[in-house]
C-alpha positions in Angstrom: -77.1 74.5 -104.1 -74.8 71.4 -105.6 -77.6 69.1 -105.9 -81.6 68.2 -106.2 -83.3 66.0 -104.6 -87.1 65.4 -105.8 -89.4 63.9 -103.9 -92.9 62.5 -105.0 -95.4 61.2 -102.2 -97.3 58.9 -103.0 -100.5 57.8 -101.1 -102.2 54.7 -104.0 -103.5 57.1 -106.8 -101.3 54.8 -109.4 -101.9 55.6 -112.5 -101.9 59.6 -111.3 -99.0 58.6 -109.5 -97.1 56.9 -112.5 -98.2 60.5 -115.0 -96.3 62.1 -112.9 -93.1 60.1 -112.5 -92.8 59.2 -116.1 -93.1 63.4 -116.7 -90.2 63.4 -114.2 -87.9 60.7 -115.2 -87.7 62.6 -118.6 -87.6 66.0 -118.3 -84.1 67.6 -118.4 -82.1 68.1 -115.7 -78.3 69.4 -115.9 -78.2 69.9 -112.3 -76.3 66.9 -110.3 -80.1 65.0 -108.4 -81.7 61.9 -106.9 -85.2 61.1 -107.1 -87.5 58.6 -104.5 -91.2 58.0 -104.4 -92.2 58.1 -100.9 -95.5 55.4 -100.6 -97.2 56.5 -97.9 -99.1 53.1 -97.2 -100.3 52.4 -100.2 -102.5 49.2 -100.5 -100.7 46.0 -100.5 -101.6 45.6 -104.3 -100.5 49.3 -104.8 -97.1 49.4 -103.4 -96.7 46.0 -106.1 -97.7 48.5 -109.2 -95.7 51.4 -107.2 -92.3 49.0 -107.0 -92.6 48.0 -110.0 -93.1 51.1 -111.7 -90.0 52.9 -109.7 -87.9 50.0 -110.9 -89.3 50.8 -114.4 -88.0 54.1 -114.2 -84.8 54.0 -111.7 -86.4 55.8 -109.7 -85.4 54.6 -105.2 -88.6 54.1 -103.3 -88.9 54.7 -99.4 -92.6 52.9 -97.7 -92.8 54.5 -95.0 -94.7 51.8 -93.7 -91.4 50.4 -92.4 -90.1 53.5 -91.1 -92.4 54.9 -89.2 -96.1 53.5 -87.5 -98.0 56.7 -87.9 -101.0 56.4 -89.9 -100.9 58.9 -93.6 -100.8 61.5 -93.6 -96.5 61.4 -93.0 -95.8 64.7 -94.8 -94.0 65.7 -91.5 -91.9 62.6 -91.5 -90.4 62.6 -94.9 -90.3 66.2 -94.4 -87.8 65.9 -91.8 -86.1 63.4 -92.6 -85.3 65.0 -96.6 -84.3 68.6 -94.9 -81.5 66.8 -93.0 -80.5 64.9 -95.8 -80.3 67.6 -98.2 -78.0 69.7 -95.5 -75.4 67.3 -95.9 -74.9 67.8 -98.9 -76.6 72.0 -99.5 -78.9 70.0 -101.8 -82.5 72.3 -102.5 -85.6 69.9 -101.9 -88.3 70.0 -104.6 -91.7 68.5 -103.8 -93.6 67.3 -106.5 -96.8 65.7 -105.8 -98.8 62.9 -106.6 -101.5 64.8 -109.0 -99.1 67.4 -110.6 -97.2 66.9 -114.9 -94.0 68.4 -114.9 -93.1 69.5 -118.2 -89.3 69.0 -119.4 -88.2 72.5 -118.5 -89.7 72.9 -114.8 -87.7 71.5 -112.3 -84.4 72.7 -114.2 -85.8 76.2 -114.5 -86.9 75.3 -111.0 -83.7 75.3 -110.0 -81.8 78.0 -112.6 -84.3 80.9 -111.1 -83.2 79.7 -107.9 -80.5 80.0 -108.4 -80.7 83.5 -110.2 -81.9 84.8 -107.1 -79.8 84.3 -103.9 -82.6 85.8 -101.6 -85.0 82.7 -102.7 -86.5 80.8 -99.6 -89.5 78.9 -102.3 -89.0 78.6 -106.0 -92.3 77.3 -107.5 -94.5 76.5 -110.6 -97.9 77.5 -111.1 -100.9 75.6 -111.7 -102.9 75.0 -114.9 -105.5 72.4 -116.0 -106.0 70.5 -119.1 -106.6 73.6 -120.8 -103.5 75.7 -119.9 -106.4 77.8 -117.2 -105.1 78.4 -114.2 -106.1 76.3 -111.0 -106.2 75.5 -107.6 -104.5 75.9 -105.3 -102.9 79.3 -107.3 -106.9 81.0 -108.2 -105.2 83.7 -106.8 -102.7 84.3 -109.6 -105.0 83.4 -112.5 -104.1 87.1 -114.1 -100.2 87.4 -112.9 -97.7 87.3 -115.4 -94.1 86.0 -115.2 -92.1 85.2 -111.8 -93.9 86.9 -109.3 -92.2 87.9 -105.6 -95.3 86.4 -103.7 -96.0 87.2 -100.8 -99.4 85.0 -100.8 -98.4 80.8 -99.1 -96.7 78.0 -101.9 -97.7 75.2 -102.1 -96.4 72.1 -102.5 -97.6 70.7 -105.8 -94.5 71.0 -107.0 -92.0 73.4 -104.9 -88.3 74.7 -104.8 -87.2 74.4 -101.4 -83.4 76.3 -101.4 -80.9 75.7 -99.1 -81.2 79.3 -97.8 -84.3 77.9 -96.4 -83.5 74.7 -95.1 -80.8 76.6 -93.0 -82.3 79.1 -91.8 -85.7 77.1 -90.6 -85.5 73.6 -88.7 -88.9 71.6 -89.4 -88.3 70.0 -86.1 -90.0 73.0 -84.8 -93.2 72.3 -87.5 -96.9 71.8 -85.6 -97.1 67.8 -85.4 -100.7 68.5 -85.1 -101.1 69.2 -88.4 -100.9 67.1 -92.0 -99.9 70.1 -94.7 -97.3 72.3 -94.1 -96.6 74.4 -97.2 -98.2 77.1 -95.5 -96.3 77.3 -92.4 -93.2 76.6 -94.3 -94.2 79.5 -97.2 -94.5 82.4 -94.4 -91.3 80.5 -91.6 -89.7 81.6 -95.5 -90.5 84.9 -95.8 -90.4 85.6 -92.0 -86.4 85.0 -91.8 -86.3 87.3 -95.0 -85.9 85.3 -97.5 -89.0 85.6 -100.5 -90.6 83.0 -102.2 -91.8 83.4 -106.0 -94.0 81.8 -107.7 -93.2 81.4 -112.0 -95.7 81.7 -113.5 -93.6 80.0 -116.8 -93.0 77.1 -115.9 -96.6 75.9 -115.5 -97.6 71.9 -114.6 -100.6 70.1 -114.8 -102.1 69.7 -112.0 -105.3 67.2 -111.3 -106.4 67.5 -107.7 -106.8 65.6 -104.9 -106.2 62.8 -106.8 -104.9 60.7 -104.2 -107.4 61.4 -101.5 -110.4 62.0 -103.6 -112.5 62.7 -100.0 -111.0 66.4 -101.2 -113.3 66.8 -103.8 -116.2 67.1 -101.6 -114.4 71.1 -101.0 -115.7 71.9 -104.1 -119.0 69.5 -104.6 -120.6 69.5 -101.5 -119.1 72.2 -99.3 -121.1 71.3 -95.5 -119.8 67.6 -96.1 -116.5 67.9 -96.6 -116.2 70.6 -93.5 -118.1 67.9 -91.4 -115.9 65.7 -92.3 -113.0 68.2 -91.7 -114.2 68.3 -88.2 -115.4 65.6 -87.2 -112.6 62.9 -88.1 -109.1 65.4 -87.4 -109.0 65.2 -91.2 -107.0 67.7 -93.4 -105.2 69.8 -91.2 -103.1 72.8 -92.5 
């Protein structure tokens, strides 16, 4: 792994995205890297705010509306595009969601952890709330400690996909009818004989679903959430 490409998908929710981007900009990263925001059809007002923010932090921004007419979410488009770029540079792909705040040592810590483990497919940070309690989507890991070789899927809240994984599984094979791909890619990594490591030693603060608040219905009103999910074809995993 010669370098990493850090990407942050953003859909409106600029306040939480700003916290995410400022934390990344303030990170201690030794490995060569690029940072790119993928603006997924945010409103014109929010696109303007996001563009100004990226400029002030010297972060690249790609407006997906200029590259594809496909409606948001465009995770698959981004993943396929980034895989090609990473393969061309022997780079890892480090995904940070816009509702996550990393710590100064998180990103380099994931890189170091992956490099120490040649069989690593995914290196992921556990997520915690503002009080440091493990939260969604890693509730199952609340009692775990250290670096865990996990058979459960790794969320892309803050995860590094290594060149070993990017070389062994072509994202063109992902199901275009789905919206999210962390489960599928986690399983493909394991099926290829790689290992997915969850770093409880590198926690990140997660405010779930800040960019898609309708998903909070899953906890407040599960019946309405699943009604929306199935009738409108949303949130396909």
